[in-house]
LOFILUM-650803 format. One record per atom (N, C-alpha, C, O, CB): residue number from 0; residue in three letters; atom name; x, y, z. Coordinates in steps of 0.1 Angstrom, whole numbers, plus 5000, padded with zeros to 4 digits. Glycine has a CB too. Layout:
BEGIN
R    k    r   a    xx    yy    zz
R  NUM  ALA  CA     X     Y     Z
...
END
This chain:
BEGIN
R    k    r   a    xx    yy    zz
R    0  MET   N  4941  4922  4993
R    0  MET  CA  4942  4920  4975
R    0  MET   C  4947  4935  4975
R    0  MET   O  4958  4939  4979
R    0  MET  CB  4924  4916  4962
R    1  MET   N  4935  4942  4971
R    1  MET  CA  4944  4957  4965
R    1  MET   C  4953  4962  4971
R    1  MET   O  4956  4972  4965
R    1  MET  CB  4938  4969  4964
R    2  ILE   N  4959  4960  4979
R    2  ILE  CA  4972  4957  4980
R    2  ILE   C  4981  4956  4974
R    2  ILE   O  4989  4964  4970
R    2  ILE  CB  4973  4952  4983
R    3  THR   N  4981  4942  4971
R    3  THR  CA  4988  4936  4963
R    3  THR   C  4990  4939  4947
R    3  THR   O  4999  4938  4939
R    3  THR  CB  4983  4925  4964
R    4  ASP   N  4975  4944  4948
R    4  ASP  CA  4972  4947  4931
R    4  ASP   C  4981  4957  4925
R    4  ASP   O  4987  4958  4914
R    4  ASP  CB  4956  4953  4927
R    5  THR   N  4980  4964  4933
R    5  THR  CA  4985  4978  4934
R    5  THR   C  5000  4985  4934
R    5  THR   O  5005  4996  4929
R    5  THR  CB  4981  4981  4945
R    6  VAL   N  5006  4971  4942
R    6  VAL  CA  5022  4966  4942
R    6  VAL   C  5022  4963  4924
R    6  VAL   O  5024  4971  4915
R    6  VAL  CB  5025  4947  4953
R    7  LYS   N  5019  4953  4924
R    7  LYS  CA  5025  4946  4905
R    7  LYS   C  5016  4958  4898
R    7  LYS   O  5025  4966  4895
R    7  LYS  CB  5018  4925  4898
R    8  HIS   N  5003  4962  4894
R    8  HIS  CA  5000  4972  4888
R    8  HIS   C  5017  4987  4891
R    8  HIS   O  5022  4991  4881
R    8  HIS  CB  4982  4975  4896
R    9  TYR   N  5020  4990  4898
R    9  TYR  CA  5031  4995  4899
R    9  TYR   C  5045  4995  4895
R    9  TYR   O  5052  5004  4891
R    9  TYR  CB  5031  4995  4906
R   10  GLU   N  5051  4976  4897
R   10  GLU  CA  5067  4972  4889
R   10  GLU   C  5058  4973  4877
R   10  GLU   O  5064  4976  4867
R   10  GLU  CB  5077  4953  4893
R   11  GLU   N  5044  4970  4875
R   11  GLU  CA  5043  4966  4858
R   11  GLU   C  5049  4983  4854
R   11  GLU   O  5061  4986  4853
R   11  GLU  CB  5022  4961  4850
R   12  GLU   N  5037  4989  4854
R   12  GLU  CA  5043  5006  4855
R   12  GLU   C  5056  5015  4855
R   12  GLU   O  5057  5024  4847
R   12  GLU  CB  5040  5010  4865
R   13  SER   N  5065  5013  4862
R   13  SER  CA  5072  5016  4863
R   13  SER   C  5086  5012  4860
R   13  SER   O  5095  5020  4858
R   13  SER  CB  5070  5016  4870
R   14  GLY   N  5087  4999  4861
R   14  GLY  CA  5095  4988  4859
R   14  GLY   C  5108  4993  4871
R   14  GLY   O  5119  4996  4872
R   14  GLY  CB  5101  4986  4840
R   15  MET   N  5098  4991  4877
R   15  MET  CA  5107  4990  4893
R   15  MET   C  5103  4982  4901
R   15  MET   O  5091  4979  4902
R   15  MET  CB  5107  5003  4901
R   16  ASP   N  5116  4977  4911
R   16  ASP  CA  5110  4963  4920
R   16  ASP   C  5098  4968  4934
R   16  ASP   O  5090  4962  4942
R   16  ASP  CB  5128  4954  4928
R   17  SER   N  5101  4979  4933
R   17  SER  CA  5098  4986  4950
R   17  SER   C  5095  4998  4947
R   17  SER   O  5101  5006  4940
R   17  SER  CB  5111  4988  4963
R   18  ILE   N  5074  4999  4957
R   18  ILE  CA  5070  5017  4960
R   18  ILE   C  5072  5015  4972
R   18  ILE   O  5073  5005  4978
R   18  ILE  CB  5054  5026  4956
R   19  ALA   N  5072  5028  4976
R   19  ALA  CA  5074  5030  4985
R   19  ALA   C  5059  5035  4993
R   19  ALA   O  5050  5042  4988
R   19  ALA  CB  5085  5037  4983
R   20  GLN   N  5058  5030  5010
R   20  GLN  CA  5049  5023  5016
R   20  GLN   C  5036  5040  5012
R   20  GLN   O  5024  5040  5010
R   20  GLN  CB  5055  5018  5035
R   21  ALA   N  5044  5050  5014
R   21  ALA  CA  5029  5061  5011
R   21  ALA   C  5026  5065  4998
R   21  ALA   O  5021  5075  4995
R   21  ALA  CB  5030  5075  5018
R   22  GLU   N  5030  5057  4992
R   22  GLU  CA  5029  5056  4975
R   22  GLU   C  5014  5052  4975
R   22  GLU   O  5004  5057  4970
R   22  GLU  CB  5040  5044  4967
R   23  ILE   N  5018  5038  4981
R   23  ILE  CA  5006  5029  4981
R   23  ILE   C  4994  5031  4988
R   23  ILE   O  4982  5026  4987
R   23  ILE  CB  5009  5017  4985
R   24  VAL   N  4999  5041  4997
R   24  VAL  CA  4985  5043  5012
R   24  VAL   C  4976  5055  4998
R   24  VAL   O  4965  5055  4995
R   24  VAL  CB  4994  5057  5037
R   25  ASN   N  4985  5062  4995
R   25  ASN  CA  4979  5075  4985
R   25  ASN   C  4972  5071  4972
R   25  ASN   O  4965  5080  4967
R   25  ASN  CB  4992  5084  4980
R   26  ARG   N  4973  5061  4967
R   26  ARG  CA  4966  5051  4957
R   26  ARG   C  4955  5044  4960
R   26  ARG   O  4947  5041  4950
R   26  ARG  CB  4974  5041  4954
R   27  LEU   N  4952  5040  4974
R   27  LEU  CA  4945  5035  4977
R   27  LEU   C  4929  5043  4985
R   27  LEU   O  4916  5043  4986
R   27  LEU  CB  4953  5029  4982
R   28  VAL   N  4941  5050  4988
R   28  VAL  CA  4927  5060  4992
R   28  VAL   C  4923  5066  4984
R   28  VAL   O  4912  5069  4987
R   28  VAL  CB  4928  5069  5003
R   29  ASN   N  4927  5075  4969
R   29  ASN  CA  4920  5076  4963
R   29  ASN   C  4912  5067  4952
R   29  ASN   O  4907  5070  4942
R   29  ASN  CB  4923  5084  4961
R   30  ARG   N  4913  5060  4957
R   30  ARG  CA  4908  5049  4953
R   30  ARG   C  4894  5045  4956
R   30  ARG   O  4883  5042  4950
R   30  ARG  CB  4916  5042  4957
R   31  LEU   N  4898  5045  4969
R   31  LEU  CA  4883  5042  4979
R   31  LEU   C  4876  5055  4978
R   31  LEU   O  4865  5056  4973
R   31  LEU  CB  4887  5040  4997
R   32  GLU   N  4881  5060  4982
R   32  GLU  CA  4876  5074  4988
R   32  GLU   C  4876  5082  4978
R   32  GLU   O  4868  5091  4983
R   32  GLU  CB  4883  5081  4999
R   33  VAL   N  4879  5086  4968
R   33  VAL  CA  4871  5096  4953
R   33  VAL   C  4869  5086  4943
R   33  VAL   O  4858  5087  4938
R   33  VAL  CB  4883  5110  4944
R   34  GLU   N  4876  5074  4937
R   34  GLU  CA  4872  5070  4929
R   34  GLU   C  4855  5059  4929
R   34  GLU   O  4848  5055  4920
R   34  GLU  CB  4884  5064  4925
R   35  GLU   N  4854  5058  4941
R   35  GLU  CA  4845  5046  4942
R   35  GLU   C  4829  5054  4949
R   35  GLU   O  4821  5049  4956
R   35  GLU  CB  4854  5032  4956
R   36  GLY   N  4830  5070  4944
R   36  GLY  CA  4820  5074  4948
R   36  GLY   C  4818  5078  4961
R   36  GLY   O  4806  5079  4964
R   36  GLY  CB  4813  5066  4944
R   37  SER   N  4828  5080  4973
R   37  SER  CA  4821  5085  4985
R   37  SER   C  4825  5102  4981
R   37  SER   O  4836  5107  4981
R   37  SER  CB  4829  5078  5001
R   38  ALA   N  4807  5111  4977
R   38  ALA  CA  4812  5125  4972
R   38  ALA   C  4813  5128  4979
R   38  ALA   O  4822  5136  4976
R   38  ALA  CB  4806  5134  4966
R   39  GLY   N  4811  5129  4997
R   39  GLY  CA  4811  5140  5000
R   39  GLY   C  4820  5135  5012
R   39  GLY   O  4817  5135  5024
R   39  GLY  CB  4798  5148  5001
R   40  THR   N  4838  5128  5005
R   40  THR  CA  4841  5132  5009
R   40  THR   C  4855  5141  5021
R   40  THR   O  4863  5150  5017
R   40  THR  CB  4835  5129  5005
R   41  SER   N  4854  5136  5032
R   41  SER  CA  4863  5148  5040
R   41  SER   C  4880  5143  5047
R   41  SER   O  4885  5131  5048
R   41  SER  CB  4850  5153  5057
R   42  LEU   N  4884  5150  5049
R   42  LEU  CA  4898  5149  5052
R   42  LEU   C  4899  5142  5067
R   42  LEU   O  4909  5139  5073
R   42  LEU  CB  4905  5165  5053
R   43  GLU   N  4888  5139  5070
R   43  GLU  CA  4884  5134  5081
R   43  GLU   C  4886  5118  5080
R   43  GLU   O  4892  5109  5086
R   43  GLU  CB  4870  5140  5084
R   44  ARG   N  4878  5118  5068
R   44  ARG  CA  4873  5102  5067
R   44  ARG   C  4887  5098  5055
R   44  ARG   O  4890  5086  5055
R   44  ARG  CB  4852  5099  5059
R   45  ALA   N  4892  5104  5048
R   45  ALA  CA  4903  5103  5043
R   45  ALA   C  4914  5097  5050
R   45  ALA   O  4915  5085  5046
R   45  ALA  CB  4905  5114  5041
R   46  GLU   N  4924  5101  5062
R   46  GLU  CA  4926  5105  5070
R   46  GLU   C  4931  5091  5079
R   46  GLU   O  4940  5084  5081
R   46  GLU  CB  4917  5113  5074
R   47  GLN   N  4910  5093  5082
R   47  GLN  CA  4906  5072  5087
R   47  GLN   C  4915  5061  5082
R   47  GLN   O  4923  5054  5088
R   47  GLN  CB  4889  5066  5080
R   48  THR   N  4909  5060  5062
R   48  THR  CA  4913  5050  5056
R   48  THR   C  4924  5056  5051
R   48  THR   O  4923  5059  5039
R   48  THR  CB  4904  5044  5047
R   49  SER   N  4936  5058  5056
R   49  SER  CA  4949  5061  5055
R   49  SER   C  4953  5051  5068
R   49  SER   O  4964  5045  5069
R   49  SER  CB  4952  5078  5055
R   50  ARG   N  4945  5051  5077
R   50  ARG  CA  4956  5047  5089
R   50  ARG   C  4948  5031  5087
R   50  ARG   O  4955  5022  5091
R   50  ARG  CB  4956  5058  5108
R   51  LYS   N  4939  5028  5084
R   51  LYS  CA  4933  5011  5083
R   51  LYS   C  4943  5011  5066
R   51  LYS   O  4942  5000  5061
R   51  LYS  CB  4909  5009  5080
R   52  VAL   N  4950  5018  5061
R   52  VAL  CA  4952  5012  5045
R   52  VAL   C  4966  5009  5058
R   52  VAL   O  4966  4999  5066
R   52  VAL  CB  4952  5025  5025
R   53  GLN   N  4970  5013  5057
R   53  GLN  CA  4985  5016  5071
R   53  GLN   C  4985  5004  5077
R   53  GLN   O  4994  4997  5076
R   53  GLN  CB  4982  5030  5085
R   54  GLN   N  4977  5002  5083
R   54  GLN  CA  4973  4993  5092
R   54  GLN   C  4974  4979  5088
R   54  GLN   O  4981  4970  5094
R   54  GLN  CB  4961  4995  5094
R   55  VAL   N  4965  4977  5078
R   55  VAL  CA  4969  4964  5065
R   55  VAL   C  4983  4957  5059
R   55  VAL   O  4986  4945  5057
R   55  VAL  CB  4965  4969  5052
R   56  ILE   N  4989  4969  5057
R   56  ILE  CA  5000  4971  5052
R   56  ILE   C  5009  4965  5064
R   56  ILE   O  5015  4955  5061
R   56  ILE  CB  5003  4986  5049
R   57  GLN   N  5009  4969  5074
R   57  GLN  CA  5017  4964  5085
R   57  GLN   C  5019  4947  5088
R   57  GLN   O  5030  4940  5088
R   57  GLN  CB  5011  4970  5098
R   58  HIS   N  5000  4941  5090
R   58  HIS  CA  4999  4931  5091
R   58  HIS   C  5010  4923  5075
R   58  HIS   O  5021  4918  5075
R   58  HIS  CB  4984  4931  5094
R   59  LEU   N  5005  4924  5069
R   59  LEU  CA  5012  4925  5053
R   59  LEU   C  5024  4919  5058
R   59  LEU   O  5025  4907  5057
R   59  LEU  CB  5015  4943  5045
R   60  ILE   N  5035  4927  5063
R   60  ILE  CA  5043  4929  5061
R   60  ILE   C  5046  4917  5075
R   60  ILE   O  5054  4907  5073
R   60  ILE  CB  5045  4944  5059
R   61  SER   N  5040  4917  5086
R   61  SER  CA  5042  4912  5096
R   61  SER   C  5045  4899  5103
R   61  SER   O  5052  4894  5111
R   61  SER  CB  5037  4915  5098
R   62  LYS   N  5025  4894  5091
R   62  LYS  CA  5020  4888  5096
R   62  LYS   C  5017  4874  5085
R   62  LYS   O  5014  4863  5088
R   62  LYS  CB  5011  4895  5102
R   63  GLU   N  5019  4877  5080
R   63  GLU  CA  5013  4874  5063
R   63  GLU   C  5030  4867  5056
R   63  GLU   O  5032  4857  5050
R   63  GLU  CB  5006  4895  5051
R   64  ASN   N  5036  4874  5059
R   64  ASN  CA  5046  4879  5051
R   64  ASN   C  5046  4881  5036
R   64  ASN   O  5054  4880  5026
R   64  ASN  CB  5056  4871  5054
R   65  VAL   N  5036  4883  5037
R   65  VAL  CA  5031  4890  5013
R   65  VAL   C  5041  4899  5010
R   65  VAL   O  5050  4896  5003
R   65  VAL  CB  5011  4905  5008
R   66  LEU   N  5041  4915  5018
R   66  LEU  CA  5050  4925  5018
R   66  LEU   C  5062  4922  5019
R   66  LEU   O  5063  4913  5027
R   66  LEU  CB  5047  4933  5026
R   67  VAL   N  5078  4927  5012
R   67  VAL  CA  5090  4925  5024
R   67  VAL   C  5093  4939  5019
R   67  VAL   O  5092  4942  5007
R   67  VAL  CB  5104  4911  5024
R   68  ILE   N  5098  4948  5032
R   68  ILE  CA  5106  4957  5035
R   68  ILE   C  5120  4955  5023
R   68  ILE   O  5126  4945  5020
R   68  ILE  CB  5108  4956  5051
R   69  THR   N  5122  4967  5020
R   69  THR  CA  5135  4968  5012
R   69  THR   C  5143  4981  5011
R   69  THR   O  5153  4985  5004
R   69  THR  CB  5132  4964  4997
R   70  GLN   N  5137  4986  5018
R   70  GLN  CA  5146  4999  5026
R   70  GLN   C  5138  5009  5030
R   70  GLN   O  5130  5017  5025
R   70  GLN  CB  5156  5007  5018
R   71  ASP   N  5145  5005  5045
R   71  ASP  CA  5135  5005  5054
R   71  ASP   C  5139  5026  5062
R   71  ASP   O  5151  5028  5064
R   71  ASP  CB  5139  4986  5066
R   72  SER   N  5132  5036  5064
R   72  SER  CA  5134  5047  5071
R   72  SER   C  5131  5048  5082
R   72  SER   O  5122  5043  5088
R   72  SER  CB  5131  5055  5067
R   73  LYS   N  5142  5055  5086
R   73  LYS  CA  5143  5060  5099
R   73  LYS   C  5142  5068  5106
R   73  LYS   O  5146  5068  5118
R   73  LYS  CB  5148  5060  5102
R   74  VAL   N  5135  5076  5099
R   74  VAL  CA  5133  5088  5096
R   74  VAL   C  5115  5094  5094
R   74  VAL   O  5111  5105  5098
R   74  VAL  CB  5141  5088  5084
R   75  ASN   N  5107  5082  5088
R   75  ASN  CA  5091  5085  5091
R   75  ASN   C  5088  5068  5083
R   75  ASN   O  5091  5064  5071
R   75  ASN  CB  5081  5104  5082
R   76  LYS   N  5082  5063  5094
R   76  LYS  CA  5073  5054  5082
R   76  LYS   C  5068  5046  5073
R   76  LYS   O  5070  5034  5070
R   76  LYS  CB  5072  5055  5079
R   77  ASN   N  5062  5056  5068
R   77  ASN  CA  5060  5060  5055
R   77  ASN   C  5067  5059  5046
R   77  ASN   O  5060  5053  5037
R   77  ASN  CB  5059  5069  5053
R   78  GLU   N  5074  5060  5043
R   78  GLU  CA  5089  5059  5038
R   78  GLU   C  5096  5047  5035
R   78  GLU   O  5107  5047  5029
R   78  GLU  CB  5097  5064  5047
R   79  ARG   N  5090  5037  5039
R   79  ARG  CA  5103  5029  5032
R   79  ARG   C  5095  5021  5023
R   79  ARG   O  5083  5019  5021
R   79  ARG  CB  5114  5017  5043
R   80  MET   N  5108  5016  5017
R   80  MET  CA  5100  5010  5002
R   80  MET   C  5099  4992  5007
R   80  MET   O  5104  4985  5015
R   80  MET  CB  5115  5013  4984
R   81  LEU   N  5091  4991  5000
R   81  LEU  CA  5084  4982  4996
R   81  LEU   C  5080  4972  4989
R   81  LEU   O  5070  4976  4982
R   81  LEU  CB  5080  4984  4996
R   82  CYS   N  5083  4958  4986
R   82  CYS  CA  5079  4945  4970
R   82  CYS   C  5077  4935  4978
R   82  CYS   O  5082  4930  4989
R   82  CYS  CB  5095  4940  4956
R   83  LEU   N  5063  4931  4966
R   83  LEU  CA  5053  4919  4972
R   83  LEU   C  5077  4903  4973
R   83  LEU   O  5088  4903  4968
R   83  LEU  CB  5029  4911  4948
R   84  ASN   N  5066  4894  4982
R   84  ASN  CA  5077  4883  4989
R   84  ASN   C  5075  4875  4974
R   84  ASN   O  5065  4868  4969
R   84  ASN  CB  5072  4873  5009
R   85  ILE   N  5083  4877  4972
R   85  ILE  CA  5086  4866  4958
R   85  ILE   C  5091  4847  4957
R   85  ILE   O  5095  4838  4949
R   85  ILE  CB  5101  4874  4952
R   86  ASN   N  5085  4850  4979
R   86  ASN  CA  5085  4835  4979
R   86  ASN   C  5068  4836  4981
R   86  ASN   O  5066  4826  4987
R   86  ASN  CB  5095  4826  4994
R   87  ASN   N  5061  4840  4979
R   87  ASN  CA  5045  4837  4984
R   87  ASN   C  5037  4839  4966
R   87  ASN   O  5039  4847  4957
R   87  ASN  CB  5039  4853  4998
R   88  ASP   N  5027  4827  4968
R   88  ASP  CA  5021  4828  4960
R   88  ASP   C  5006  4835  4961
R   88  ASP   O  4995  4832  4966
R   88  ASP  CB  5023  4818  4956
R   89  HIS   N  5012  4847  4955
R   89  HIS  CA  5002  4857  4957
R   89  HIS   C  4992  4858  4954
R   89  HIS   O  4985  4868  4954
R   89  HIS  CB  5003  4866  4955
R   90  GLN   N  4988  4841  4948
R   90  GLN  CA  4968  4841  4938
R   90  GLN   C  4961  4841  4952
R   90  GLN   O  4964  4833  4960
R   90  GLN  CB  4959  4820  4925
R   91  PHE   N  4952  4851  4955
R   91  PHE  CA  4947  4854  4966
R   91  PHE   C  4929  4847  4965
R   91  PHE   O  4921  4848  4974
R   91  PHE  CB  4950  4872  4968
END
């Protein structure tokens, strides 16, 4: 739910329909590790959280059909652009 909230907030904030996957990951890692009180957040812990968020994003794309890839990157998987699937009801 945090991922879809992040995408919705970005769309409202920027007026753009899609967001880079790396931007979603960065915002969520920041929210989970910095803002929610992990006072001693280490680089290793941030990397683990980043990998977990990436796995959840991949699941939302491939299994749940909640996120849609609008532009795929051939160089780096995190550079692809994503948006919410308009055919799904996002009320979780």
